[in-house]
VOGU-3710 file (C-alpha; in Angstrom, 3 decimals, decimal comma):
1> msatdhsisa> 121,055/-73,177/93,018  124,802/-72,952/92,838  126,947/-69,791/93,081  127,717/-69,898/89,579  124,080/-70,052/88,420  123,103/-67,346/90,687  125,762/-64,911/89,152  124,496/-65,775/85,730  120,867/-65,356/86,592  121,378/-62,153/88,434
11> gglpparllp> 123,355/-60,210/85,612  122,151/-62,559/82,694  125,712/-63,092/81,517  128,705/-64,743/83,304  131,253/-61,865/84,067  133,636/-61,087/81,213  137,288/-62,461/81,264  140,046/-60,538/79,962  142,118/-62,185/77,521  146,152/-62,160/77,863
21> ghaalrrvia> 146,186/-59,691/74,939  143,580/-57,511/76,468  145,532/-57,242/79,745  148,593/-56,441/78,078  146,821/-53,558/76,221  145,601/-52,350/79,545  148,806/-52,334/81,094  150,306/-50,372/78,102  147,403/-47,756/78,329  147,799/-47,625/82,220
31> adirpglais> 151,673/-46,895/81,727  150,830/-43,927/79,506  153,205/-44,803/76,682  152,956/-42,032/74,218  152,683/-43,389/70,560  155,482/-41,095/69,395  157,828/-42,462/72,123  157,044/-45,985/71,215  157,427/-45,345/67,578  160,935/-43,704/68,297
41> aiflavlvfa> 161,979/-46,492/70,268  160,871/-49,191/67,718  162,970/-47,178/65,097  165,898/-46,969/66,948  165,819/-50,721/67,687  165,808/-51,213/64,117  168,695/-48,943/63,405  170,667/-50,958/66,042  169,985/-54,234/64,592  170,848/-52,701/61,190
51> gifpnilapt> 174,109/-51,756/62,693  174,833/-55,041/64,125  173,469/-57,381/61,392  173,364/-55,420/58,168  173,761/-58,370/55,961  170,460/-59,758/57,336  168,247/-56,708/56,476  170,216/-55,967/53,232  171,853/-58,925/51,821  172,818/-57,007/48,505
61> dplatdpshi> 176,287/-55,713/48,257  176,311/-51,871/48,836  179,223/-51,480/46,462  177,964/-53,595/43,603  177,330/-51,404/40,557  174,968/-52,239/37,638  174,935/-49,743/34,791  171,827/-51,169/33,434  169,837/-50,135/36,440  170,975/-46,468/37,044
71> faapsldhil> 168,558/-44,431/38,702  166,013/-47,196/38,603  162,772/-46,169/40,411  161,605/-47,918/43,813  160,447/-51,387/43,004  160,226/-54,911/44,555  163,817/-55,664/43,306  165,000/-52,270/44,740  163,116/-50,960/47,694  164,323/-47,400/47,534
81> gtdengrdvf> 165,504/-47,487/44,062  169,150/-47,120/42,837  171,713/-44,344/42,620  173,887/-43,053/39,931  176,205/-46,006/39,592  173,015/-48,477/39,894  173,839/-49,507/43,464  170,929/-50,360/45,824  169,917/-47,276/47,886  168,448/-49,300/50,580
91> srlvhatrss> 171,495/-51,545/51,037  173,764/-48,557/51,165  171,680/-47,022/53,925  171,695/-50,017/55,907  175,431/-50,714/55,779  176,027/-47,010/56,591  174,008/-47,241/59,723  176,932/-48,802/61,870  179,383/-45,985/61,193  177,120/-43,264/61,864
101> lllglgaall> 175,865/-44,971/65,164  179,468/-45,730/66,329  180,706/-42,357/65,584  177,778/-40,722/67,219  177,988/-42,833/70,300  181,723/-42,681/70,655  182,039/-38,952/70,193  179,118/-38,503/72,931  180,880/-40,676/75,160  184,305/-39,025/74,894
111> ttsvgsllgl> 182,651/-35,444/75,422  180,858/-36,645/78,478  184,002/-38,678/79,916  186,609/-35,816/79,169  184,302/-33,197/80,047  183,240/-34,771/83,443  186,830/-35,240/84,361  187,764/-31,645/83,593  184,841/-30,440/85,427  185,714/-32,296/88,582
121> laglgprwid> 189,274/-31,042/88,471  187,949/-27,606/88,111  185,354/-27,755/90,708  187,236/-29,738/93,309  190,995/-28,945/92,637  192,928/-25,753/93,609  192,155/-22,297/92,215  194,759/-22,194/89,646  193,554/-25,605/87,917  189,972/-24,059/87,983
131> nivmrisdil> 191,351/-21,051/86,196  193,230/-22,791/83,527  190,388/-25,241/82,822  187,701/-22,388/82,532  189,714/-20,214/80,182  190,188/-23,228/77,926  186,484/-23,753/78,197  185,836/-20,197/77,219  188,064/-20,488/74,165  186,347/-23,550/73,149
141> qsvpeillil> 182,909/-22,248/73,732  183,797/-19,064/71,573  184,437/-21,122/68,580  181,625/-22,727/66,331  181,683/-26,458/66,828  181,624/-27,426/63,097  184,642/-24,690/62,629  186,702/-26,287/65,334  186,044/-29,842/63,989  187,323/-28,418/60,601
151> viiafwgasm> 190,274/-26,904/62,151  191,288/-30,151/63,992  190,746/-32,062/60,510  192,882/-29,381/58,805  195,733/-30,012/61,202  195,681/-33,728/61,607  194,091/-34,807/58,179  190,891/-36,499/57,456  190,390/-39,995/58,932  187,851/-41,680/61,069
161> stllfglgfa> 189,978/-41,422/64,201  190,603/-37,688/63,687  186,751/-37,308/63,052  186,096/-39,131/66,187  188,444/-37,001/68,284  187,200/-33,519/66,550  183,556/-34,751/67,395  184,376/-35,426/70,827  186,380/-32,232/71,346  183,392/-30,135/70,128
171> glsncvrqvr> 180,861/-29,242/72,759  183,207/-30,132/75,586  182,850/-26,765/77,299  179,087/-27,377/78,014  179,994/-30,534/79,648  182,657/-29,094/81,850  180,627/-26,197/82,983  177,844/-28,472/84,024  179,880/-30,915/86,038  181,970/-27,963/87,461
181> aqslvlrrap> 178,869/-26,334/88,750  177,459/-29,432/90,406  180,875/-30,194/92,124  181,113/-26,645/93,673  177,638/-27,314/95,143  178,569/-30,917/96,413  181,829/-30,110/97,773  179,950/-28,145/100,591  177,210/-30,478/100,796  176,373/-31,988/104,379
191> fveaaltlgl> 176,891/-35,454/103,578  180,273/-34,848/101,859  181,604/-32,784/104,906  180,084/-35,833/107,047  182,166/-38,310/104,983  185,325/-36,203/105,365  184,772/-35,924/108,983  184,501/-39,654/109,677  187,946/-39,829/108,023  187,219/-41,336/104,659
201> rrwhvvlrhv> 190,029/-40,482/102,130  189,268/-37,702/99,582  189,518/-39,570/96,660  187,158/-42,225/98,253  184,559/-39,191/98,724  184,906/-38,076/95,440  184,402/-41,330/93,572  181,612/-42,642/95,936  179,838/-39,399/96,678  180,671/-36,370/94,452
211> lpnaikpvlv> 181,295/-37,944/91,098  177,822/-40,011/90,777  176,018/-36,912/91,671  177,848/-34,421/89,633  177,477/-36,340/86,160  173,841/-37,052/86,778  172,737/-33,847/84,600  175,345/-34,798/81,907  174,206/-38,611/81,685  170,571/-37,301/81,374
221> llplqigiki> 171,446/-35,101/78,520  173,659/-37,949/76,727  170,952/-38,998/74,391  170,516/-35,553/73,123  174,258/-35,427/72,606  174,341/-38,670/70,506  171,532/-37,164/68,319  173,782/-34,026/67,976  176,948/-36,061/67,137  175,234/-38,116/64,340
231> savatlsflg> 173,769/-34,870/62,881  177,457/-33,679/62,822  178,675/-36,670/61,504  176,294/-36,545/58,435  177,100/-32,842/57,996  180,847/-33,561/57,842  180,315/-36,404/55,465  178,295/-34,018/53,304  181,328/-31,787/53,147  183,419/-34,649/52,077
241> lgapppapnw> 185,039/-35,511/55,292  183,366/-38,553/56,264  184,257/-42,126/55,343  186,007/-42,006/51,725  184,078/-43,394/48,787  182,993/-45,823/47,718  182,169/-46,757/51,462  178,357/-45,834/52,169  177,485/-42,949/54,713  174,516/-41,039/55,070
251> ggmlaidrdy> 175,823/-37,495/54,325  177,978/-38,497/51,673  175,000/-40,087/49,798  173,075/-36,974/50,365  175,806/-34,838/48,944  176,387/-36,741/45,910  172,782/-37,310/44,864  171,749/-33,685/45,460  172,583/-32,887/41,818  170,108/-35,491/40,785
261> vlnawwvaaa> 167,134/-34,471/42,702  165,054/-33,554/39,519  165,855/-36,981/37,925  165,924/-39,247/40,901  164,558/-37,583/43,979  164,166/-40,853/45,898  167,941/-41,160/46,371  168,343/-37,959/48,232  165,010/-38,065/50,145  165,949/-41,466/51,577
271> aagvitltvl> 169,107/-40,283/53,059  167,734/-37,278/54,280  164,733/-39,057/55,809  166,866/-41,535/57,629  169,182/-38,726/59,226  165,962/-36,799/60,187  164,029/-39,678/61,786  167,273/-40,862/63,528  167,839/-37,561/65,191  164,267/-36,867/66,160
281> siatlgrdli> 163,820/-40,440/67,533  166,869/-40,002/69,823  165,802/-36,437/70,757  162,307/-37,805/71,698  163,991/-40,582/73,896  166,226/-37,976/75,306  163,471/-35,487/76,153  161,378/-38,331/77,803  164,353/-39,122/79,988  164,798/-35,488/80,969
291> rrsegrr> 161,037/-35,371/81,962  161,315/-38,545/84,083  164,540/-37,516/85,724  162,261/-34,292/86,928  159,558/-36,256/88,128  157,197/-35,619/85,319  155,476/-38,108/83,161
//
């Protein structure tokens, strides 16, 4: 009797063999991937795809009006219905994705880069530089972020560049304080003092040893910053300070269609739903990144 026959007769059935799909499923379960995290990642991937290739997801012109289909209910022709001018709501949401994501990402990167630079100067520079940077940080922290952005727009006018600058300037104080606190600790760290003792130049030590360790907390919080900036973009667009009409933007769609909630609830609900899901998805990924940075799964 062969070995194969013996194994069949001993157990009655041959040993089960995992299919490739089953093996992949077991790997996903073993990796402890939470459903909420997976759904958030998929939603953000769709958003990024919509921002890069909006015409593939929504080939309908977002600016095309159709007076005969004003406030048309969701249907096969219009997945999310139409607005007060007969424009396709789904197409306008998709084409507004790029500006919202770019403004949120650009503002978060601007806050992180400028805040990290000022925090390094305050933590590693002379005392008088530290005093100047921290007093400016105190002033910025005493003013609400939205009010600060409104003041900047009032001085320099409403434009996309001014909006980006205002969003990047808001929240700067938190980043400055975090990097400064890390720099004050690292400047007296043993490995930094050892590098200076070995004769390495100060700028080399700062770039190679201090900077990567000082900005780690800020980089971990970057996804949360992006979500906050996207929410601020929608808020400012709701106030009429975003992209000028008829260009589509999430906050502007919500502001215009809030007056028609009783007659066409789907228009405002679609814009509000996309804003909410975007911020929640980014926050979910950001919190998971924070947990992993702390060694928790």
